VOTOR-219246 format. One record per residue: residue in one letter; x, y negated, z of N, C-alpha, C in turn. Coordinates in steps of 0.02 Angstrom, whole numbers, padded with zeros to 5 digits, always signed. Atoms other than C-alpha are relative to their C-alpha. Last residue first. Layout:
aXYZXYZXYZ;...
// end
This chain:
q+00057-00027-00038-01517-00731+01130-00030+00060-00036;i+00047-00035+00044-01345-00771+01063-00055+00033+00042;n+00030+00041+00053-01246-00906+01153-00050+00033-00046;t+00020+00067-00021-01188-00841+01323-00043-00035-00053;k+00045-00005-00058-01180-00654+01289-00029-00068+00018;i+00064-00026+00026-01106-00689+01117-00051+00007+00056;r+00033+00053+00039-00972-00800+01192-00068+00023-00025;d+00025+00051-00047-00929-00669+01325-00036-00056-00038;i+00058-00028-00036-00915-00532+01195-00031-00051+00046;a+00055-00002+00048-00801-00640+01087-00064+00028+00032;e+00023+00069+00007-00692-00675+01239-00058-00004-00049;q+00038+00015-00060-00683-00488+01273-00026-00072-00002;f+00066-00032+00005-00633-00457+01093-00043-00015+00061;v+00038+00040+00049-00495-00586+01112-00069+00031-00010;k+00023+00061-00034-00434-00502+01271-00041-00044-00047;e+00059-00015-00042-00428-00335+01181-00027-00062+00035;d-00016-00027-00066-00308-00409+01052-00064+00013+00040;q-00007+00051-00052-00369-00434+00874+00015+00035+00066;c-00065+00034+00000-00358-00332+00714+00001-00061+00046;l-00033-00018-00062-00501-00210+00746+00066-00038+00010;s-00069-00020+00004-00610-00290+00612+00028+00016+00069;v-00043+00034-00049-00799-00295+00629+00071+00029-00006;r-00063-00034-00010-00913-00253+00482+00044-00041+00047;i-00055+00046-00012-01098-00295+00465+00063+00041+00012;y-00054-00019-00044-01243-00199+00389+00048-00058+00013;g+00027-00011-00067-01412-00216+00306+00052+00017+00052;n+00037+00059-00025-01343-00297+00149-00027+00009+00071;g-00026+00021-00065-01211-00162+00124-00040-00056+00031;n+00015-00052-00048-01302-00070-00016+00028-00016+00070;s+00069+00005-00023-01301-00234-00113-00018+00053+00052;g+00049-00027+00046-01112-00235-00126-00069+00000+00031;f-00027-00061+00028-00958-00262-00018-00048+00033-00050;i-00055+00019+00045-01000-00443+00018+00030+00061-00034;g+00021+00013+00068-01168-00380+00083+00056-00021-00047;g-00010-00058+00042-01090-00306+00238-00016-00011-00072;p+00063-00029+00023-01076-00475+00321+00012+00057-00048;t+00012-00006+00071-00905-00499+00402-00069+00029-00015;i+00006-00071+00016-00897-00561+00581-00020+00005-00073;f+00011-00018+00069-00839-00736+00630+00003+00076-00008;v-00032-00065+00011-00863-00789+00811-00017+00020-00072;r-00065+00012+00031-00903-00972+00846+00041+00065-00002;a-00051-00026-00046-01045-00922+00963+00071-00012-00025;k+00018+00005-00071-01189-01021+00889+00056+00021+00047;q+00022+00068-00018-01131-01060+00712-00012-00007+00075;l-00053+00049+00013-01029-00902+00682-00020-00069+00025;i-00053-00012-00049-01154-00786+00766+00056-00051-00009;e+00025+00020-00066-01298-00861+00667+00055+00008+00053;d+00001+00073-00001-01200-00848+00506-00024-00026+00067;t-00069+00024-00010-01160-00666+00545+00004-00076+00000;l-00024-00016-00067-01344-00624+00571+00070-00028+00011;t+00035+00042-00048-01406-00716+00417+00025+00012+00071;y-00021+00070+00008-01272-00638+00306-00033-00045+00053;g-00062+00013-00037-01300-00463+00373+00024-00072-00005;n-00058-00035+00029-01480-00461+00315+00062-00018+00041;e+00013-00005+00072-01657-00518+00363+00056+00039-00035;n-00042+00045+00040-01631-00481+00547-00011+00011-00074;t+00025+00068-00010-01773-00404+00649+00041-00051-00039;a+00050+00014+00052-01731-00232+00577-00027-00071+00005;p+00070-00012-00019-01576-00232+00687-00048-00019-00056;i+00030+00055-00039-01407-00227+00598-00071+00016+00018;k+00065+00019+00028-01319-00067+00546-00032-00052+00044;a+00059-00007-00043-01136-00059+00597-00063-00024-00036;w+00057+00015+00044-00968-00032+00515-00063+00014+00040;v+00060-00035-00022-00817-00036+00632-00058-00027-00042;f+00060+00040-00009-00652-00081+00552-00053+00043+00033;m-00017+00061-00035-00471-00021+00539-00060-00045+00016;g-00024+00059+00035-00504+00157+00489+00005-00060+00045;v-00072+00011-00009-00613+00296+00558+00020-00062-00040;q-00032+00032+00058-00798+00327+00586+00073-00015+00016;n-00050-00043+00031-00844+00452+00722+00034-00032-00060;k-00061+00002-00039-00934+00326+00834+00056+00043-00031;d-00026-00067-00006-01065+00299+00700+00066-00002+00037;y-00062-00017+00034-01153+00133+00722+00019+00072+00014;t-00014-00072-00007-01313+00047+00778+00060+00018-00043;c-00018-00035+00062-01332-00141+00806+00011+00074+00016;h+00050-00051+00014-01425-00218+00953+00011+00034-00068;l+00036+00024+00059-01312-00373+00950-00054+00049-00022;l+00032+00064-00017-01254-00338+01128-00043-00025-00058;d+00057-00015-00042-01222-00157+01077-00037-00063+00020;l+00055-00020+00044-01112-00221+00936-00063+00020+00040;l+00024+00059+00036-01001-00313+01059-00060+00017-00043;q+00036+00042-00049-00985-00161+01172-00031-00061-00034;f+00064-00034-00014-00940-00051+01022-00042-00041+00050;v+00045+00016+00056-00810-00181+00974-00067+00034+00009;k+00023+00069-00010-00732-00167+01147-00049-00019-00056;e+00048-00003-00055-00722+00023+01127-00029-00070+00014;r+00064-00022+00028-00640-00005+00958-00054+00006+00054;r+00034+00057+00031-00504-00107+01040-00068+00020-00026;a+00023+00043-00055-00457+00038+01154-00037-00061-00028;r+00054-00036-00034-00448+00156+01004-00029-00043+00057;y+00062+00009+00038-00347+00031+00904-00059+00034+00034;i+00019+00070-00004-00213+00025+01038-00066-00012-00036;n+00023+00011-00069-00207+00214+01056-00023-00073+00009;n+00070-00019-00006-00200+00223+00866-00027-00006+00071;l+00042+00048+00036-00039+00125+00856-00074+00015+00010;e+00000+00061-00041+00043+00233+00989-00045-00054-00031;d+00039-00013-00061-00008+00391+00897-00005-00062+00043;y+00071+00003+00019+00054+00321+00730-00045+00013+00061;w+00017+00068+00021+00226+00284+00801-00074-00007-00014;d+00010+00041-00060+00232+00450+00895-00017-00072-00017;k+00071+00000-00018+00205+00541+00729-00013-00043+00062;g+00032-00062-00019+00380+00495+00674-00073-00009+00021;l+00024-00001-00069+00446+00345+00578-00038+00064+00014;q-00033-00053-00038+00538+00385+00416-00023+00004+00073;l+00026-00064+00024+00418+00284+00306+00031+00059+00038;a+00070-00007-00022+00455+00128+00408-00028+00068-00019;k+00000-00012-00072+00643+00150+00384-00071+00011+00026;v-00027-00067-00010+00623+00167+00196-00001+00018+00074;a+00056-00046+00012+00513+00013+00198+00022+00072+00009;a+00041+00001-00061+00657-00084+00278-00060+00047-00008;m-00036-00039-00051+00768-00029+00135-00037+00001+00066;q+00004-00070+00017+00639-00089+00009+00036+00044+00051;m+00068-00022-00017+00622-00254+00099-00009+00073-00017;p+00004-00010-00073+00812-00275+00092-00070+00021+00023;q-00031-00062-00023+00803-00242-00097-00001+00009+00076;f-00060+00019-00037+00678-00380-00139+00030+00062+00033;m+00010+00018-00070+00549-00297-00253+00067-00014+00034;g-00021-00044-00054+00560-00291-00442-00009-00030+00069;s-00071-00015+00009+00553-00420-00580+00028+00041+00057;d-00044+00020-00055+00365-00436-00600+00072+00018-00016;m+00033+00044-00049+00222-00428-00725+00045-00023+00056;n+00012+00066+00030+00291-00354-00886-00027-00051+00049;s-00066+00027+00016+00366-00204-00796-00005-00067-00036;k-00031+00031-00059+00195-00173-00718+00066-00034-00017;f+00033+00064-00015+00112-00140-00886+00037-00037+00055;r-00004+00042+00061+00235-00009-00949-00033-00068+00012;l-00063+00036-00002+00247+00056-00770+00009-00044-00061;v+00011+00058-00042+00063+00102-00778+00063-00042+00005;e+00043+00046+00036+00101+00216-00926-00015-00063+00040;a-00038+00032+00053+00250+00297-00841-00042-00051-00038;i-00046+00047-00032+00150+00333-00684+00039-00039-00053;w+00040+00059-00020+00014+00410-00791+00045-00052+00033;a+00021+00036+00060+00136+00528-00879-00039-00063+00017;a-00054+00041+00028+00220+00575-00715-00022-00041-00061;k-00033-00034+00056+00061+00636-00631+00048-00047-00035;g+00040-00042+00044+00020+00547-00469+00042+00029-00056;v-00027-00068+00008+00079+00418-00345-00048+00041-00043;l+00044-00037+00043+00060+00229-00337+00031+00068-00011;m-00026-00051+00045+00144+00140-00193-00057+00029-00042;g+00046-00055+00012+00129-00008-00078+00031+00050-00047;i-00034-00061+00021+00236-00142+00001-00052+00056-00006;r+00023-00021+00066+00171-00319+00016+00041+00059-00026;w-00060-00021+00035+00272-00381+00167-00016+00021-00072;g-00030+00057+00034+00122-00478+00231+00062+00017-00039;a+00046+00027+00051+00026-00318+00270+00033-00057-00039;m-00043+00038+00046+00172-00233+00359-00041-00033-00055;n+00007+00070-00020+00089-00160+00514+00042-00047-00044;s-00064+00023-00028+00157+00014+00471-00001-00073+00022;s-00033-00053-00037-00003+00112+00436+00064-00023+00034;k+00037-00020-00060-00103-00042+00388+00039+00050+00042;s+00032+00058-00032+00006-00133+00261-00033+00018+00066;l-00028+00007-00067+00119+00015+00220-00034-00056+00040;s-00027+00064-00022+00012+00060+00071+00031+00005+00069;n-00009+00000-00073-00061+00198-00036+00039-00062+00019;l-00034+00058-00028-00133+00211-00211+00007+00009+00075;e+00014+00023-00069-00179+00379-00286+00044-00060+00018;l-00054+00046-00017-00200+00434-00467-00016-00028+00069;v-00001+00051-00053-00312+00587-00483+00065-00040-00002;v+00052+00051+00010-00366+00697-00630+00004-00058+00048;d+00021+00005+00069-00234+00832-00661-00047-00059-00012;k-00051+00037+00037-00150+00803-00493-00018-00008-00074;a+00008+00072-00003-00311+00852-00406+00049-00037-00045;g+00019+00028+00064-00313+01033-00463-00002-00076-00003;e-00018-00038+00060-00312+01103-00287-00026-00034-00063;f+00050-00049+00019-00331+00972-00150+00017+00030-00068;q-00014-00063-00033-00179+00886-00075-00050+00055-00019;l-00048-00041+00037-00188+00749-00204+00016+00066+00034;l+00037-00040+00050-00347+00680-00126+00047+00047-00037;s-00009+00026+00067-00238+00628+00021-00042+00042-00048;e+00015-00040+00059-00280+00658+00203+00013-00040-00064;p-00002+00039+00062-00215+00595+00370-00010+00046-00060;q-00038-00033+00052-00269+00712+00512-00001-00041-00065;e-00043-00052-00030-00326+00637+00676+00044+00034-00052;n+00016-00061+00036-00390+00477+00594+00048+00054+00024;l+00052-00034-00039-00395+00321+00700-00025+00063-00034;i+00030+00040-00053-00291+00232+00567-00060+00035+00031;f-00033-00010-00064-00175+00347+00469-00035-00033+00058;s+00003-00070-00022-00286+00369+00315+00033+00013+00067;y+00024-00005-00069-00325+00185+00294+00008+00068+00032;p-00043+00035-00048-00227+00135+00137-00017+00012+00074;n-00006-00037-00063-00296+00269+00018+00042-00036+00053;d-00033+00052-00040-00364+00196-00144+00002+00024+00072;h+00014-00004-00072-00406+00345-00255+00043-00051+00038;c-00049+00045-00030-00418+00315-00442-00016-00005+00074;i+00018+00021-00068-00508+00464-00519+00057-00042+00028;l-00057+00006-00045-00477+00472-00707-00024-00026+00067;i-00004+00063-00037-00634+00529-00797+00061+00002+00045;n-00061+00033+00024-00641+00664-00932+00007-00070+00031;h+00019+00061+00034-00821+00710-00888+00059-00041-00025;q+00056-00011+00045-00797+00892-00839-00015-00061-00043;k-00022-00041+00056-00625+00862-00766-00055+00009-00052;a-00047+00039+00040-00684+00718-00658+00023+00039-00061;f+00038+00052+00035-00835+00816-00594+00045-00040-00047;t+00036-00034+00053-00725+00965-00549-00039-00050-00043;i-00051-00021+00049-00609+00853-00450-00032+00035-00059;l-00021+00060+00036-00757+00771-00363+00051+00017-00054;k+00053+00018+00047-00832+00941-00317+00020-00061-00042;a+00000-00051+00053-00669+00999-00239-00052-00018-00053;a-00061+00010+00039-00655+00837-00140+00002+00049-00059;f+00011+00056+00045-00837+00852-00084+00061-00011-00045;d+00050-00020+00050-00809+01027-00015-00011-00057-00050;r-00030-00045+00050-00648+00975+00072-00049+00019-00055;n-00006-00069-00025-00723+00826+00161+00022+00045-00057;v+00014-00050+00051-00697+00639+00130+00005+00069+00033;k-00055-00042+00022-00706+00520+00277-00023+00048-00055;a+00015-00070+00015-00824+00376+00309+00062+00037-00024;g-00038-00044-00043-00759+00215+00391-00014+00074-00012;t+00043-00040-00044-00900+00113+00313+00038+00045+00047;p+00003+00021-00071-00802-00036+00241-00031+00049+00049;m+00009+00068-00023-00685+00036+00177-00059-00029-00039;h+00034+00052+00038-00692+00222+00156+00000-00067+00036;p+00054+00027-00039-00564+00342+00225-00028-00064-00030;y+00014-00036-00063-00575+00373+00082+00065+00010+00038;n-00040+00028-00056-00581+00253-00067-00021+00034+00065;v+00023-00028-00064-00648+00299-00239+00049-00021+00054;w-00034+00021-00061-00634+00205-00404-00033+00032+00060;m+00045+00002-00058-00692+00302-00557+00041-00019+00061;l-00027-00001-00069-00603+00270-00722-00057+00003+00050;k-00070-00025+00000-00636+00304-00907+00028+00008+00070;v-00033+00008-00065-00827+00289-00919+00070+00030-00004;r-00047+00056+00004-00886+00266-01098+00039-00011+00065;s-00044-00006+00059-00968+00437-01117+00051-00056-00005;l-00068+00016-00024-01038+00435-00941+00051-00002-00057;d-00045+00002+00058-01222+00430-00991+00069-00024+00024;k-00002+00063+00037-01309+00475-00829+00046+00006-00060;k+00059+00005+00043-01358+00648-00766+00000-00064-00041;a-00011-00043+00057-01182+00678-00696-00058-00003-00050;l-00044+00034+00048-01204+00528-00581+00008+00041-00064;a+00038+00054+00030-01354+00609-00496+00042-00037-00052;d+00051-00031+00042-01257+00769-00466-00042-00053-00036;l-00031-00018+00064-01107+00669-00405-00051+00034-00047;d+00042-00056+00022-01207+00585-00267+00024+00019-00071;p+00039+00007+00061-01067+00474-00202-00040+00064-00015;l-00033-00036+00055-01016+00493-00019-00042-00008-00063;w-00041+00048+00038-01068+00366+00114+00044+00035-00052;s-00065+00005-00035-01132+00506+00228+00049-00043-00038;n-00044-00048+00033-01275+00540+00104+00072-00005+00027;e+00033-00065+00001-01407+00459+00215+00044+00053-00032;e-00010-00031-00065-01288+00314+00251-00029+00071+00000;t+00051+00013-00050-01287+00272+00068+00016+00037+00064;l-00019-00035-00061-01157+00253-00069-00052-00018+00052;d+00026+00013-00067-01225+00206-00239+00032+00044+00053;y+00031-00062-00024-01127+00203-00401-00015-00010+00074;d+00004-00016-00071-01102+00037-00487-00022+00072+00011;v+00060-00041-00011-01051+00027-00670+00000+00020+00074;v+00009-00032-00065-00929-00116-00704-00066+00040+00000;t+00065+00009-00032-00894-00154-00887-00003+00039+00065;a+00045-00058-00002-00719-00174-00960-00064-00017+00039;g+00045+00003+00057-00634-00339-01002-00049+00058-00003;s-00027-00043+00054-00485-00305-00889-00043-00004-00063;l-00056+00034+00031-00535-00453-00780+00030+00040-00057;n+00025+00057+00039-00704-00372-00746+00057-00036-00036;v+00033-00027+00059-00622-00209-00693-00026-00056-00044;a-00052-00025+00046-00503-00302-00578-00031+00030-00063;s-00036+00056+00031-00643-00403-00498+00051+00025-00052;r+00045+00033+00048-00752-00250-00467+00036-00056-00037;y+00011-00048+00054-00612-00151-00385-00042-00034-00055;t-00053+00006+00050-00561-00307-00287-00009+00050-00057;p+00017+00043+00057-00730-00309-00198+00053-00005-00055;y-00048+00054-00001-00688-00156-00089-00012-00045-00061;g-00070-00016+00011-00843-00048-00085+00042-00063+00000;p-00050+00052-00012-01028-00038-00050+00071+00023-00013;n+00042+00051-00030-01073+00006-00186-00031+00028+00064;p+00044-00016-00057-00930+00106-00260-00039-00061+00024;i-00021+00039-00059-00865+00062-00435-00047+00015+00057;l+00045-00011-00055-00872+00173-00591+00028-00032+00064;a-00031-00027-00060-00776+00101-00737-00051+00005+00055;e+00036+00007-00063-00837+00070-00915+00040+00031+00057;d-00007-00053-00050-00747+00042-01079-00043-00016+00061;g+00034-00059+00024-00809-00069-01221+00005+00059+00047;e+00069+00013+00018-00684-00208-01187-00031+00062-00032;q+00007+00056+00047-00525-00137-01114-00075-00008-00015;l+00066+00026+00017-00471-00020-00975+00004-00057-00051;y+00046-00048+00030-00320+00094-00954-00066-00029-00026;t-00032-00053+00039-00166-00009-00915-00051+00041-00039;m-00027+00030+00061-00256-00168-00861+00035+00051-00044;c+00054+00025+00043-00364-00071-00739+00027-00029-00065;i+00035-00058+00027-00216+00026-00668-00055-00023-00049;h-00043-00033+00048-00110-00130-00648-00036+00059-00034;m+00000+00037+00062-00253-00224-00565+00042+00034-00054;i+00069-00004+00025-00278-00091-00433-00005-00037-00067;g+00008-00063+00036-00090-00077-00415-00070+00009-00028;e-00022+00012+00068-00079-00261-00370-00007+00064-00042;k+00052+00039+00034-00186-00221-00218+00020-00015-00072;s+00042-00045+00039-00063-00083-00170-00055-00039-00037;g+00067-00005-00029+00066-00212-00118-00045+00043-00044;i-00001+00059-00043+00218-00255-00223-00069-00008+00030;l+00039+00059+00021+00216-00078-00287+00011-00058+00047;p+00010+00051-00051+00331+00074-00275-00035-00062-00031;l-00015+00068+00023+00300+00203-00413-00012-00049+00056;v+00006+00051-00052+00310+00388-00369+00019-00067-00030;e+00069-00001-00025+00282+00535-00488-00013-00051+00056;t+00051+00007+00053+00435+00525-00601-00071-00008+00026;d-00024+00035+00060+00594+00505-00498-00056-00015-00050;p-00012+00071-00013+00521+00545-00327+00022-00039-00061;n-00067+00012+00027+00444+00709-00389+00015-00074+00008;l-00007+00048+00054+00295+00734-00275+00073-00003-00023;t-00067+00001+00029+00241+00877-00161+00001-00047-00061;v+00003+00011+00072+00086+00843-00055+00071-00005-00027;n-00016-00065+00031+00078+00913+00122-00010-00004-00076;y+00056-00022+00041-00008+00751+00177+00009+00069-00030;y+00065+00016-00031+00102+00696+00323-00060+00024-00040;r+00003-00010-00073+00273+00770+00286-00070-00008+00028;q-00010-00071-00016+00261+00792+00098-00012+00012+00074;y+00058-00038+00026+00185+00621+00068+00006+00074+00017;w+00057+00020-00042+00317+00541+00180-00063+00037-00022;e-00007-00038-00062+00453+00638+00086-00056-00015+00049;a+00015-00070+00015+00391+00568-00080+00004+00043+00063;m+00072-00004+00011+00388+00391-00010-00021+00072-00015;a+00033+00006-00065+00563+00410+00063-00076+00006-00008;k-00012-00063-00036+00629+00474-00106-00036-00001+00068;r+00042-00051+00032+00549+00328-00198+00007+00067+00036;l+00070+00014-00018+00627+00209-00072-00046+00052-00031;a+00011-00016-00071+00801+00285-00083-00072-00011+00020;p+00011-00072-00011+00793+00285-00274-00014+00018+00072;i-00064-00035-00010+00771+00095-00278-00014+00074+00012;g-00022-00004-00069+00607+00030-00348+00065+00039+00005;k+00023-00062-00032+00535+00073-00518+00017+00004+00074;y+00073+00001-00004+00546-00104-00589-00028+00062+00036;g+00034-00039+00051+00731-00114-00551-00075+00001+00011;q+00003-00072-00011+00793-00253-00439-00036+00034-00058;y+00060-00034+00026+00849-00430-00473+00005+00075+00012;n+00009+00003+00072+00993-00490-00363-00067+00032-00020;h+00045+00055+00017+00992-00528-00178-00013-00007-00075;t+00068-00026+00000+01066-00370-00102-00052-00050-00026;n+00015-00030+00065+01252-00395-00136-00071+00026-00006;p-00008+00047+00056+01305-00516+00001-00026+00026-00067;l-00052-00024+00046+01235-00415+00147+00004-00045-00061;a-00063+00033-00016+01137-00514+00277+00057+00023-00046;a+00003+00069+00026+00971-00465+00198+00065-00037+00012;n-00010-00003+00072+01016-00282+00226-00003-00069-00032;e-00067-00027+00016+01042-00302+00412+00013-00002-00075;n-00052+00050-00018+00891-00415+00436+00069+00024-00021;l+00007+00058+00045+00772-00299+00343+00056-00050+00013;a-00024-00021+00066+00837-00145+00434-00005-00057-00051;a-00073-00002-00003+00816-00234+00601+00029+00019-00068;v-00022+00070+00004+00635-00276+00558+00077-00003+00000;v+00017+00022+00067+00602-00092+00522+00024-00072-00010;s-00051-00026+00045+00693-00036+00679-00011-00022-00072;p-00061+00041-00001+00582-00151+00782+00055+00024-00047;h-00047-00029-00048+00425-00055+00724+00065-00043-00001;p-00029-00064+00019+00310-00172+00627+00045+00026+00056;p-00061+00002+00041+00218-00309+00720+00020+00069-00023;l-00056-00031-00034+00035-00304+00778+00062-00001-00045;d-00031+00051-00043-00094-00427+00711+00061+00027+00036;p-00027-00023-00064-00144-00313+00567+00036-00055+00037;s-00071+00014+00005-00243-00407+00432+00032+00017+00067;g-00041-00056-00022-00414-00329+00417+00074-00011-00011;i-00049-00022+00049-00514-00490+00405+00045+00054+00030;g+00022-00019+00067-00677-00525+00495+00052+00035-00042;l+00004-00073-00003-00657-00534+00682-00017+00028-00068;n+00007-00033+00065-00600-00716+00677+00004+00076+00009;i-00031-00066-00007-00631-00806+00841-00014+00038-00064;v+00039-00057+00024-00672-00987+00794+00041+00064+00012;r-00033-00045+00049-00584-01118+00899-00045+00059-00017;t-00025-00063-00027-00703-01236+00989+00028+00045-00055;g+00024-00023-00065-00722-01405+00907+00032+00065+00020;t+00056+00041-00027-00707-01503+00745-00024+00024+00068;q-00021+00070-00007-00539-01447+00675-00053-00044+00033;n-00053+00004-00051-00576-01263+00704+00021-00072+00014;m+00032-00006-00065-00739-01284+00607+00051-00006+00056;e+00036+00063-00011-00643-01347+00455-00035+00001+00068;e-00050+00051-00015-00524-01199+00469-00032-00067+00013;i-00022-00011-00070-00672-01080+00478+00051-00052+00020;e+00055+00022-00044-00746-01152+00318+00019+00006+00074;r+00002+00074+00004-00579-01135+00229-00054-00027+00046;l-00055+00024-00041-00566-00955+00291+00005-00076-00002;k+00021+00000-00071-00738-00920+00221+00055-00026+00045;k+00047+00055-00013-00690-00974+00044-00017-00004+00075;s-00035+00061+00016-00536-00862+00036-00045-00061+00016;f-00038+00019-00060-00632-00725+00125+00040-00064-00012;y+00042+00023-00055-00761-00719-00014+00040-00025+00060;y+00009-00053-00050-00633-00706-00155-00037-00028+00061;e-00052+00001-00052-00658-00845-00282-00017+00053+00052;e+00004+00051-00050-00781-00793-00417+00060+00003+00047;t-00035-00020-00061-00747-00695-00575+00001-00058+00050;g+00045-00039-00042-00872-00712-00716+00031+00022+00065;q+00062+00036-00010-00780-00856-00799-00050+00039+00042;l+00004+00027-00067-00609-00778-00773-00068-00031+00015;r-00007-00053-00050-00608-00661-00922-00009-00025+00071;k+00063-00036-00007-00678-00799-01034+00004+00053+00056;a+00010-00057+00045-00522-00902-01008-00065+00036+00017;v-00032-00062-00022-00536-01066-00914-00017+00056-00048;q+00048-00049-00025-00584-01221-01012+00037+00064+00020;i-00020-00065+00026-00455-01360-01028-00045+00053+00031;q+00035-00057-00030-00527-01534-01006+00022+00064-00034;m-00001-00060+00043-00416-01686-01039-00032+00058+00037;
// end
């Protein structure tokens, strides 16, 4: 019997990393272990107090039942206080904060809440591939907007304003930007908010990297007028080393939170309460936690710079976030050919920039989620095997 997949899935391919990890596993079974410098999955553990909170609450007899779709009040309150403390953004924990089972699900929730066939959504090129997938699955049409090194990886809003935006409902933005590590500035933020108001576009800001190698974490919601046009996703995956725990949040105007909740409440049955209590503990950590984390990433980044120098790549030392984005030498056709060569000859996996969009074809991305010793081993392999 042959059952055809739904039309919405026919244009959606398997996630690149899903396929690449299978290839790497096959290589691991046939010889030297592949060093994976591709995926941004933190290798460091959460703070011990976070793990202790999980264990303590999981041992209680009354914490294993279904939970509310909005999360427990203590978690929403902790998320609101975290935003106040680090971003200087005031949120009502009862109406303007929605805990998520990872912020990635929030991308889909937003698209399914607001988009349908006939609508359009603006997607960054290069950008996180899930934005494109979620828009496609919603039935709406993807409209790329270009990000270029020459424009500091910020969208050209003047050029966008000259296009027909009448069917555009959402614009996905992501700063600090993945994969380029670019930051937003105050002038651009003000211009983006004005642009959204003029064209009746909801700005969806994906903000999971703001604490990583960034001296001052920023939220789009801290800028004047933003709450009228911005929904923001955030996450504990990177800032608290809790990627596998799947704890994120959506924050913004109460009416939008309520609308997204209408969709979300049909998709899950709440988050395990002990995980919510552990998340509360993570959100209460002081600046010293983030400083210690960034000292580790800073040392790793220096190793990545050494590795990229060996490959004759160029890069901006001021970029932030969990990756280093680098331009490949003109002698290479694109990032795919360079990374395939490194994988086959040195057994080191680096991400080709082209998976993030056509504007990434001349670049590669290296994750900081490995120990310094692993980066040194990768450097040694490249020195030995790549001419």
